[in-house]
C-alpha positions, 0 to 999 in steps of 0.5 A: 132809397139811393144813397148816392156816390160821392168822393166828398167827405161826410157833410160836404155837398160840393156846392160850398163856395170853396168847391163850386166857386161864386154863384155869379160874377159880374162887372158893376159901377159902384161908389167906393173909397179908400179905407186907409187913413194914411192915404190922401184919398181916405174916405173920398168917394169915387165911382169906378167899375169893379168885378163883383162876386156873389154867393148865397145872397151876399156880394163882395168886391175889392177896390185898389186905390190908385194913390196908395195902391192898398186894397179896400174890401166892400160887401153886402147883401143882395137886395131883391124883392124875390128871395129866390133871386138872391142866389143861383138855383142852378143846382136845384133845376 
């Protein structure tokens, strides 16, 4: 049996987000809002184009309010009928 050579410590595969990065990155139009109560645009939805990242079935993005210039983070699960499409299988080809 081939034990394999790796420069990673035991238990680390190299496919972790911190090492490999996101499974996918794209630009998408989303409805978001400022989450800061002191902003005049607090919870007022706007449709904007955002850079989105995903990793193992989860997506996230950050919206910077043009009024108060504070960041609001949004995330969720990738919704798909096929669970295999929820994350990148490039490592298993």
